[in-house]
VEXRO-636321 format. One record per residue (C-alpha): residue in one letter; x, y, z. Coordinates in Angstrom, 1 decimal. Example, Ala and Ser with C-alpha at 12.3 -4.5 7.8 and 13.67 -1.06 7.14 Angstrom:
BEGIN
   rest        X        Y        Z
      a     12.3     -4.5      7.8
      s     13.7     -1.1      7.1
***
This chain:
BEGIN
   rest        X        Y        Z
      m     59.1    -88.6      5.9
      n     61.7    -91.6      4.6
      t     63.6    -92.9      7.3
      g     64.3    -96.2      6.0
      e     61.7    -98.0      8.2
      e     59.9    -99.2      4.8
      s     62.3   -101.5      3.8
      k     61.6   -102.9      7.3
      g     58.2   -104.1      6.4
      y     56.6   -101.4      7.8
      i     53.8    -99.6      6.0
      q     53.4    -96.2      5.4
      i     50.0    -94.2      4.2
      q     50.7    -90.5      3.1
      g     48.0    -87.8      3.1
      p     48.3    -84.3      2.7
      e     48.2    -83.4      6.4
      y     49.0    -86.8      7.9
      i     51.5    -90.0      7.7
      l     50.3    -93.3      9.3
      r     53.1    -95.6     10.0
      s     52.4    -99.2     11.2
      s     54.3    -99.7     14.4
      g     55.6   -102.8     14.4
      l     53.2   -103.8     17.7
      g     51.1   -106.0     16.5
      f     48.8   -104.1     14.0
      s     49.1   -100.6     15.4
      w     50.2    -96.9     13.8
      d     52.2    -94.0     14.6
      l     50.4    -91.1     13.5
      y     52.2    -87.8     12.3
      l     50.3    -84.7     11.8
      l     51.2    -81.5      9.6
      k     52.6    -78.8     11.9
      v     53.5    -75.1     11.6
      i     56.8    -74.5     12.8
      n     57.8    -70.9     13.4
      k     54.3    -69.4     12.5
      g     54.4    -66.1     11.3
      k     58.1    -65.7     10.8
      e     60.2    -65.5      7.5
      n     61.3    -68.9      8.3
      q     57.7    -70.7      8.9
      k     57.6    -74.2      7.3
      y     55.5    -77.0      7.5
      e     56.7    -80.2      9.4
      f     55.1    -83.6     10.2
      k     55.1    -84.2     14.3
      p     54.7    -86.9     16.0
      a     50.4    -87.1     17.3
      g     50.9    -90.4     18.6
      f     52.4    -93.8     19.0
      g     50.5    -97.2     18.8
      f     47.4    -96.4     18.0
      r     44.4    -98.4     16.3
      f     43.7    -97.3     13.0
      e     39.9    -96.3     13.6
      t     41.5    -94.2     16.4
      c     44.1    -92.5     13.6
      i     41.0    -91.8     11.5
      k     39.5    -90.1     13.9
      h     42.4    -88.1     15.0
      i     42.4    -86.9     11.6
      i     39.0    -85.6     11.3
      n     39.8    -83.9     14.7
      y     42.6    -82.1     12.9
      r     41.0    -81.4      9.8
      v     37.6    -80.0     12.0
      k     40.0    -77.9     14.1
      s     41.5    -76.1     10.8
      r     38.2    -75.6      9.8
      s     36.4    -74.1     13.5
      k     38.7    -71.1     13.9
      s     35.4    -68.6     13.4
      l     33.7    -70.5     16.2
      g     32.8    -69.3     19.8
      k     30.5    -67.8     21.9
      g     27.6    -69.7     20.4
      g     26.7    -72.0     22.9
      d     24.5    -75.1     21.2
      e     24.8    -73.3     17.7
      d     28.8    -74.2     18.0
      i     28.2    -77.5     19.1
      k     25.8    -77.9     15.6
      k     28.5    -76.4     13.7
      l     31.3    -78.5     15.1
      m     29.3    -81.4     14.7
      k     28.6    -80.6     11.3
      m     31.9    -79.9     10.1
      w     32.9    -83.2     11.5
      m     30.4    -85.4     10.2
      e     31.8    -83.7      6.6
      e     35.0    -84.3      7.4
      k     34.3    -88.2      8.2
      t     32.5    -88.5      5.1
      k     35.0    -86.8      3.0
      l     37.9    -89.2      4.6
      l     35.6    -92.3      4.3
      s     34.4    -91.5      0.8
      i     37.9    -92.7     -0.8
      l     37.4    -96.1      0.8
      d     35.7    -98.6     -1.2
      l     33.9   -101.0      1.0
      s     31.4   -102.7     -1.3
      n     34.2   -105.1     -2.8
      d     34.8   -107.7      0.0
      e     38.2   -109.3     -0.5
***
């Protein structure tokens, strides 16, 4: 998603299913998530759609984790407490995966 904003000093970070773009409002971020357009039809495609604007970075991370868990949790439902346990396990796995790409041991 190149809108020319990068040349204005905006920061953009893109992953497989998200785009984070600095919003220019202090140090806040706009979040875009990958969505299916025309699902199941011949002209099905994927596009990044806005998920929110002016988020703190930590909030964006939580939204990305929730997005990933939602895509994995199609088989849940009617399991009561067991589903909560499965969802929490998925949430922690996705959080660990996402945060494992950060090397926070090197203070700069």
